[in-house]
C-alpha positions as CSV (number, residue, x, y, z in Angstrom):
1,M,-1.8,-2.8,-18.9
2,P,-1.1,0.5,-17.1
3,I,2.6,1.1,-16.3
4,T,1.0,2.5,-12.7
5,D,-0.1,1.0,-9.9
6,E,-2.8,-2.0,-10.5
7,S,-3.9,-5.0,-7.9
8,L,-3.5,-7.0,-5.5
9,S,-0.3,-9.5,-5.4
10,I,0.9,-12.1,-3.6
11,F,3.7,-13.8,-4.4
12,Q,5.2,-16.5,-2.4
13,R,9.0,-16.9,-1.7
14,S,10.5,-20.3,-2.4
15,P,11.9,-22.3,0.4
16,Q,15.3,-22.3,0.0
17,I,17.0,-20.2,3.9
18,A,16.3,-20.9,7.3
19,S,14.7,-18.5,9.4
20,K,16.0,-16.2,12.2
21,R,13.9,-15.5,15.1
22,I,13.1,-11.5,15.5
23,I,14.2,-10.9,18.5
24,R,13.7,-7.3,19.7
25,P,14.2,-4.5,17.5
26,K,17.7,-3.2,20.0
27,D,19.1,-6.0,18.7
28,S,19.3,-4.7,15.6
29,K,21.7,-1.4,14.1
30,L,17.8,-0.3,13.5
31,Q,16.4,1.6,16.7
32,Q,12.9,2.2,17.7
33,R,10.7,5.8,17.1
34,P,11.4,8.1,19.9
35,T,8.4,9.6,21.4
36,T,8.9,13.2,20.3
37,T,6.6,16.0,20.0
38,M,6.2,16.2,16.4
39,T,3.8,18.6,13.9
40,Y,3.2,17.5,10.6
41,V,-0.5,18.5,7.8
42,E,-3.7,16.3,9.7
43,N,-5.0,16.4,6.5
44,F,-2.1,14.5,5.2
45,K,-2.5,11.6,7.6
46,D,-6.6,12.2,6.9
47,G,-5.5,11.4,3.4
48,W,-4.0,8.5,4.4
49,D,-6.7,7.3,6.7
50,V,-9.8,7.6,3.9
51,L,-7.5,5.3,1.6
52,H,-6.8,2.6,4.1
53,H,-10.6,3.4,4.9
54,L,-11.6,2.5,1.2
55,I,-8.8,-0.5,0.7
56,T,-9.0,-2.7,3.8
57,H,-12.1,-2.5,5.1
58,L,-14.3,-1.7,2.1
59,A,-12.5,-3.1,-0.6
60,R,-11.3,-6.0,1.3
61,V,-14.1,-6.5,4.0
62,G,-11.8,-6.1,7.0
63,I,-9.1,-8.8,5.6
64,Y,-5.6,-7.6,6.5
65,C,-4.0,-10.0,3.5
66,E,-4.6,-13.4,1.5
67,Q,-2.6,-15.9,4.2
68,D,-3.7,-17.3,6.9
69,L,-0.5,-16.3,8.8
70,P,1.4,-18.6,11.7
71,F,1.2,-18.2,15.9
72,N,4.7,-16.4,16.6
73,S,4.4,-15.0,13.0
74,R,7.1,-11.7,11.8
75,V,5.6,-9.6,9.4
76,L,7.5,-6.4,7.7
77,D,5.3,-3.3,6.9
78,Y,7.3,-1.5,4.1
79,E,6.8,2.2,3.7
80,P,3.9,2.0,5.9
81,G,2.8,5.6,6.1
82,T,0.5,6.7,8.7
83,G,1.3,3.1,10.4
84,I,-2.4,2.7,10.5
85,W,-2.3,-0.8,8.9
86,T,0.7,-2.0,10.8
87,I,-1.1,-1.1,14.1
88,E,-4.8,-2.2,13.4
89,L,-3.1,-5.8,11.8
90,C,-0.5,-6.3,15.6
91,R,-4.1,-5.6,17.5
92,A,-5.3,-9.0,15.4
93,I,-3.2,-11.3,15.4
94,G,-1.6,-9.9,18.7
95,E,-2.9,-12.6,21.0
96,N,-0.7,-15.0,18.9
97,G,2.3,-13.7,19.9
98,G,2.7,-12.1,16.3
99,K,5.5,-9.0,16.0
100,I,5.1,-6.4,13.6
101,Y,7.5,-4.7,12.3
102,G,7.2,-0.7,10.2
103,Y,9.8,0.8,8.5
104,P,10.6,3.9,8.1
105,A,9.4,5.4,11.2
106,S,8.2,9.0,10.5
107,K,6.6,11.8,11.2
108,L,2.9,10.4,10.3
109,Q,2.7,7.5,12.8
110,P,1.2,8.3,16.5
111,E,4.0,10.0,19.0
112,K,3.4,6.8,20.6
113,V,1.8,3.5,20.6
114,N,1.0,0.8,23.8
115,L,1.4,-1.8,21.9
116,E,3.6,-4.1,23.0
117,N,4.0,-6.6,20.0
118,L,4.7,-3.4,17.4
119,C,8.1,-1.2,16.5
120,F,7.9,1.3,13.8
121,L,12.2,1.4,12.7
122,L,13.9,3.7,12.1
123,K,16.2,4.4,9.4
124,G,19.4,4.2,10.9
125,E,23.5,3.6,9.3
126,N,22.7,0.4,7.6
127,N,18.7,0.0,5.8
128,M,16.4,-2.5,6.5
129,W,17.6,-5.3,4.3
130,E,20.5,-4.8,6.1
131,Q,19.4,-6.8,9.1
132,Q,20.0,-10.5,9.6
133,K,15.8,-10.9,10.4
134,N,13.7,-12.4,8.1
135,F,9.8,-13.1,7.9
136,D,6.3,-14.4,7.8
137,L,5.1,-12.1,5.7
138,I,6.2,-8.6,3.9
139,H,3.3,-6.0,3.0
140,T,3.7,-3.4,1.3
141,R,1.2,-0.5,0.0
142,V,1.9,1.4,-3.3
143,L,0.0,4.6,-3.9
144,P,0.1,6.9,-7.4
145,G,3.1,9.1,-7.2
146,D,5.4,5.8,-5.4
147,V,8.5,4.5,-6.8
148,R,11.0,2.3,-5.7
149,D,13.6,0.0,-7.6
150,W,11.2,-2.6,-7.8
151,G,14.0,-5.5,-8.5
152,G,15.7,-4.6,-5.7
153,F,13.3,-4.1,-3.5
154,Y,11.8,-8.1,-5.4
155,E,15.1,-9.4,-4.2
156,E,15.8,-8.1,-0.8
157,A,12.0,-9.2,-0.2
158,H,12.8,-12.6,-1.3
159,R,15.8,-12.6,0.4
160,H,14.6,-12.0,3.7
161,L,11.0,-13.9,3.8
162,N,10.8,-17.8,5.8
163,P,10.7,-20.5,3.6
164,G,6.7,-20.0,2.4
165,G,6.8,-16.9,3.6
166,F,4.5,-14.1,1.2
167,L,5.2,-10.5,-0.5
168,E,1.5,-8.8,-0.8
169,I,1.6,-5.9,-2.9
170,E,-1.3,-3.8,-2.2
171,A,-1.6,-1.2,-5.4
172,L,-4.3,1.0,-7.0
173,N,-4.2,2.2,-10.6
174,L,-6.2,5.2,-11.9
175,E,-6.7,3.6,-15.7
176,L,-10.5,4.8,-15.4
177,F,-12.5,1.3,-16.9
178,C,-16.1,2.3,-17.8
179,D,-18.3,-1.4,-18.8
180,C,-20.7,1.1,-21.0
181,A,-20.7,1.3,-25.0
182,I,-18.8,4.4,-25.3
183,P,-17.3,5.5,-22.2
184,T,-17.3,8.5,-20.3
185,L,-14.2,9.4,-19.8
186,D,-10.7,8.8,-21.6
187,P,-9.2,5.6,-19.6
188,N,-5.7,8.2,-19.3
189,L,-7.3,11.1,-18.0
190,L,-6.2,10.4,-13.7
191,L,-2.8,9.2,-15.5
192,N,-1.9,12.1,-17.7
193,Y,-2.7,14.3,-15.0
194,L,-0.1,12.3,-12.3
195,E,3.6,13.0,-12.4
196,R,4.9,10.3,-14.1
197,S,8.3,10.3,-13.9
198,S,11.0,10.2,-11.1
199,M,13.9,12.6,-10.5
200,D,15.6,9.8,-8.7
201,T,18.2,7.2,-10.8
202,G,17.1,3.8,-10.7
203,K,13.7,4.4,-9.7
204,Q,10.2,3.6,-11.7
205,H,7.0,3.6,-11.3
206,L,4.9,0.5,-10.9
207,N,4.9,-1.6,-13.7
208,F,3.3,-4.4,-14.3
209,E,4.8,-5.6,-17.5
210,T,7.9,-6.5,-16.1
211,T,6.4,-7.6,-12.3
212,E,5.8,-11.1,-12.9
213,E,9.3,-11.9,-14.3
214,L,10.7,-8.9,-12.2
215,L,9.1,-11.3,-9.2
216,M,10.2,-14.9,-10.5
217,K,14.2,-13.9,-11.6
218,A,14.3,-12.7,-7.6
219,G,13.1,-16.0,-6.5
220,F,9.1,-16.3,-6.2
221,I,7.0,-18.6,-7.5
222,N,3.0,-19.0,-6.9
223,I,2.7,-15.8,-7.8
224,K,-1.4,-14.1,-7.8
225,K,-3.0,-11.3,-8.2
226,R,-6.4,-10.5,-7.0
227,I,-8.2,-7.2,-8.9
228,I,-11.2,-5.7,-6.7
229,E,-13.4,-2.2,-8.6
230,L,-13.3,0.3,-7.1
231,P,-16.7,2.8,-8.7
232,I,-15.0,6.7,-8.6
233,N,-18.4,7.9,-6.8
234,P,-21.4,6.3,-5.7
235,W,-23.2,5.9,-9.3
236,D,-24.2,2.9,-9.2
237,K,-27.9,3.7,-6.9
238,E,-28.6,-0.4,-6.9
239,N,-25.7,-2.5,-5.0
240,N,-25.5,0.0,-1.7
241,H,-21.4,-1.7,-0.8
242,R,-20.3,-0.5,-4.6
243,R,-22.4,2.6,-4.1
244,E,-20.3,2.9,-0.3
245,L,-16.5,2.2,-2.3
246,G,-17.9,5.0,-4.7
247,R,-18.3,7.4,-1.8
248,F,-14.8,6.7,-0.5
249,C,-13.4,6.2,-3.5
250,N,-14.5,10.0,-4.8
251,L,-13.2,11.3,-1.3
252,S,-9.8,9.2,-1.9
253,L,-9.4,10.8,-5.3
254,Q,-9.6,14.6,-4.0
255,F,-7.2,13.8,-2.2
256,I,-4.3,12.3,-4.4
257,L,-6.0,14.8,-7.1
258,K,-5.6,18.1,-6.0
259,T,-2.6,19.1,-5.6
260,R,-0.7,14.9,-6.7
261,E,-0.1,14.9,-2.9
262,F,-3.5,14.5,-0.1
263,A,-4.1,17.8,0.2
264,P,-7.8,18.3,2.3
265,P,-11.4,18.1,-0.4
266,G,-11.8,22.0,0.0
267,V,-8.8,23.6,-0.9
268,N,-10.1,24.0,-5.2
269,K,-7.9,22.8,-6.7
270,R,-9.5,20.7,-8.8
271,P,-8.0,20.8,-12.8
272,P,-11.3,21.6,-15.2
273,A,-10.3,18.6,-17.0
274,L,-11.0,15.8,-14.2
275,E,-13.7,17.4,-12.9
276,G,-16.5,14.7,-14.5
277,I,-15.6,12.4,-11.4
278,Y,-17.7,14.0,-9.9
279,Y,-20.4,13.3,-11.8
280,P,-23.3,11.3,-10.8
281,E,-23.2,9.6,-14.4
282,T,-20.3,9.3,-14.6
283,R,-19.8,5.0,-14.8
284,A,-16.5,4.7,-14.8
285,Y,-14.1,2.6,-12.0
286,C,-10.3,2.5,-11.0
287,T,-8.9,-1.1,-9.6
288,L,-7.1,-2.2,-6.6
């Protein structure tokens, strides 16, 4: 299997440690994000939001998490980006008394969100994992270029889940697949273009060849995986849903690939080798 971002996976925590109720962020050394005037590249935010629409509203047809959350559930969105998933889930489960935490806060997120059950937390003297807080769901979205100490992440996530809680990973795999007898593009075209190495010691791209082993070592059980095909352009004329997936997948690829970050589609930095992903006759897809 490829050594980068691959699929939607759900991992259940083995029931061992009793839960602790989250009261308010002020009870922790982590502080609530202050309301300040900040400016940031709006196109970067647009890129995250386009990807969110592709992943949550199209590929997952509006499903925010695979498992039903209990009443008064506690959710942690780890590396929330613009916070769009965090905010939408907060509105969806607010009537059930749930509490949603996004960590860490950043300039990508709204300066102020009028939702009582939502809090973005700043990095403080101690990181998120040093807090005595447990969750029913820990969600994280893994995009190309994301590097972490995955073994350490799984261990800390397991330690901070309530018994029976879940870690859910949404990960985008840019390996290209094709149902044609003769592939129209090199399967590793996009992967070869993206920078694959990290200068951060001990951090790597998501590696699904070792993920299950690391998760089991951390104590997770009931490991599940769901793979969703994402056409790289609207080549499927017979299926309206797949065609819409293709439109937004192609737009997302433009944001990701042009400058190896979320650049606006109008920026003329598309490498010649990648032109093929924009042609309708290229019947390829990547996966979520």
